[in-house]
N, C-alpha and C positions, 0 to 999 in steps of 0.2 A: 504494500500500500504506500502511495506517495505521501511523504511527510510534508506538511505545510506549517507555516507559522503566522501569527497575527499579533497586532498591537492591541493590548487591552484598553488603551485610552481612546484611540480614534477608530479602531476596528479594521484597519487596512491589513490585507493578507499578503504573505510573501512565500515564494517557493523555497525549496531547500537550497537551491543554488544562490538565490538572492540573500538567504540567511547566512551563507558562507561568506559572501562579500561584505555584508553589513549586519551586525547582530542587534542594531537598534533601528527603530522606525525612522524612516527618512522624512516623515511628516512632522513628528513631534519629539523624536529622540527617546521614546520609551523602549525598554528592553523587550525584545520579541518573545512571545510565549508559544510553545509548541501546540499545534492543533492537529492531533494525530488521527482523529476519528470523527465520524458523523455523529452529531449530537443525538439523533434519534436512536442510535444503537451503541452508545458509549460503552455500557457495561458488557454487552455481548462481544464487542470487538476487543475490549481489554482482556477479557477472559480467554478469547480465542488466540490473540496475538501472543499473550504471555503464558499460554497453556496453564491457566490457573484452574485448579480443582477446589472449589469452595469446601468440599467435604473433607479435604486434607487439613483444613484449619479448624481445629477444635475450639469452640467457644461454648462454655456452659451457660453463660448468662446473657450474652448479646442476642437480642431477638433476631430470628432468621431474616426478617425483612430489612434489617440494617446491614447485614454482612456485605451485600452487593454495594451498598453505598460507601462502606469503608474501603472496599477494593477500588471503586471508581475514584474517590477522593485521593487515595494513596497513590495510585498509578499516575494521575495527572500531576500531583505534587512531586512525585519522583522524577518525572520528566523535567520539570522546572528546576529542581535541585541539580540534576545531572547536567543540564544545559549551563549551569553556573560552574561546572567543573568540580562538583562536590558529590559525596556519596550519601544517598538517603538511607534511612533505616529500612530493614526488611519488613515485609508485610506482616510477618509473624509478630513483630513488636507492636504494630498498630492493633492487631487483634488481642494481644495479651493486655495492653493498657486499657482497651475498651472493655475487656472481660472484668477487670478490676472495677472499672467505673460502674458497670451494670450490676455487679455483685453488691455494691454499696448503694444502689439506687433506692431512695425512699419508696415506701408503698404508695404514698401520696406525695408527689412533688409539689411543694409549695413555693420554693424559692430556688432559683438557679444562679450560680456564680460561674462565669466563663473566664478562664485564664488563658494565657497564650498557648501553652503546651506543656507536656511533660518534658523530661530531660532525656537526651539521646541515650538509647539502650541498644547495644549491639546484639548481633545474632548469638554470640557466645555468652553474653551476659544474661539473656532471657532464658538460657538453658540452666542457669544456676537455680537450685531449689532451696526453698525455705524448709527447715526441719520442723515438721508439724509438732513434734514433741516439745519444742521450745517456745511454741506459741502459748499465750495465756489461756487458761481454761475458759475465760470469758469471751475469747475470740470466736466469732461465728463459725460453725462447722461447714465444710464443703467448699470453701473459697479457693481461689487460684493459689498455687504454691510456687509458681515460677517468679523470678525476680524481675521487677520493672521499676524504673526511676519515676515513680508517680506517688503522690501523697497517700493514695489508697493502698499502697503496698507496704506492709509493716516491716519488710526487710530493708526498705530504703532508709538508710541511716542507722540500721541495726545489724551490722555484719555478724554479730554473735549468734544470730539465729539462722544464718546461711550455712549450707553444707560445704560449699567451696567459695568462701568469701574472697580468696586471693585472685579469683578471676575478674572480679569487679574492679575496674580501673579507678573509679571515683565514686565514693558512697557517703556523701555528707548528709543526705536526707533533706527534708524540706522544712526546716525549723521555722522559716518565715510564715509558711502557710499553716503549719500546726498552730503557731502563735496567733495567726489571723483568726482561725476557727475558734480558738479559746476566747479571744477578745470580743468577737462579735456575737458570741452565744453565752458569755458570762459563765464559762465552764470553770470548775474548781481547779486549784493549783495541783501540781504533781505531788506535793507533799501529802496529799490526802489518799494517795494510792501507794501500794507496796513497791511497784516497779514502774519504770517509764513505759514498758510495753503494755502493762495493764492500763496505764493512763491514756496512752494513744488509742488503745482499743476502745476504751470507754468514751473518748472524745469522738471517734468516728461513729460509734453507735449513737451518740448523743445528737450529732448533726443529722444523721439518717432519721432518727425518731422525730426531729423537728421538721423534717421535710426539705432539708437543704441538700442540693445536689451540685457537684462540681463537674463542669464540662471543660474540655480543651477546645479552643478555637481552631486548632490545627491537629490533624491526625499524625502529622510529622513533628518531630521535636525541633523547635526553633532554638532551644538552648542545647549546646553541645556538652557543656560542663566546664568547670574551672574558668568561668566568666567568658568562655568562648560562645559565639552565637553564629547562626546563619546570617549572611549579609542582609541588610534591611530590604534591599530591592527584591530579594528572594522571599522574605517573610511577607512582604506586601502582596505577593502573588499567590502564595500557597494558602494563606489564611482565608481569603474570599472563596477559594475553591472548596476547602473543607467546610466552610460555613454553608455554602449553597448546597453542596452535595450531601452533607451528613448532619451537621450541627443544627442548622435551621429546621429541618424536618423533625428532629428530636424535640425541639422546643415547641414546635407547632403541635405535635402529637400529645405533648404534656398538657395542652390547653391551659397554659399559664399566662396571666396578664403580663404584658411587657413591663409593667411597673415593678415586677418582682424578678426581672432578669437583669443582673448587674454584671458589668465587665470589670475584671481586675487587671489594671494596666492601661495607662492612657494611650500607649502606642497601639494596642489592639483596638481600643475604642476609636482612635483616629482613623485606622485602616478601614473599619467597618461603618463608620458614621456616614450617613447620606444615602447611598444606594442600598446598603444592607440593613442598617438599623437606624433608629431615630432616638432622640432623647439624650439625657445627660446622666444616665445611671452608670457611673464608673467611679473607681477609686484608683489612686496610684498603686503601683506594686508595693507590697509590704516592706521590701528592702530599700525603697526610695528614701534617700536622706536629704533633707533640706535644712538650711540655717533657720533657727527659730525666729529670726527677724525677717525672713523672706516671705513674699506673698504666696509662694508655692507651699510653704509649710502650713500657712493658714488654710489654703485650699485643701491640702491633704487632710487636715483635721476636720474641716467642714464636710468633705465628702464622706469620710469615715463615719461621722456622726449621722449623716443622712442614711447611710447603709444600715447602721445599727437600728435606727428608727424604723426603717422599712422592714427589716428582719423581725423586729419585735412586733410590728403591726400584723405581719402575715403569719408568723410562727409563734403563736402565744403559748403553745403547750410545752 
């Protein structure tokens, strides 16, 4: 099949040969995006071209109707990342991360928080297993046991419960987001629990019971680790793809008022604002640091207060 490219800004198409001569749109200078397949048969062509057998990807908690959406968003995002000369995560990682997410999905979704993404997890890292005997007794039974760099995986930041922790290149955990959950739900301090694992388990169960669900704006990791990230021009392309193909349908199916869908990270909000989302429901990343005398510090505090008020209004239990 002939590979073509197009400009996401002005819509002009380019052939493969034209793309070799110039990687940017001649009209507006925007980075050209691959357009590999007919929109009416995206998923069918992706599966055929890449010889994907969905049955090979075991997901115990992702609903069947969303598996194809994950494949589609992942493959289009992979092409964008490859065109930038980078290596995307394997499809197995996307399925594992989403399996964790759906395992922790509240019975009734009352509030959705959308973050940029999880952290890059390689094909070797996702094969690392959590030792079930080292999980707290309070941890829900039957959940995923493979390692993933996402807040819903108890092994992220806890190498002591992994069977082969030496395989993981970087395992700092997500202290910022754990702290965010604690702050916005007024959860008790760690000192009231015997171990940090019991505390984290109780916190995840707490936000699930309150109806709060955390989604990624991208099925691909935008954060590589150790403060390394995908280039912003790549992030700007892959987030809208994942949003349209996978994240937006989830939110729509949850039948949740947009008032209770908040974005964590101004960059993500700026990428999606306008064509994809409306409103000002966002906060800065929890690790964003500003001088106390700056206007941004005041904005950060104001937005966090607005989020807390919205959570309290919607999730009273």
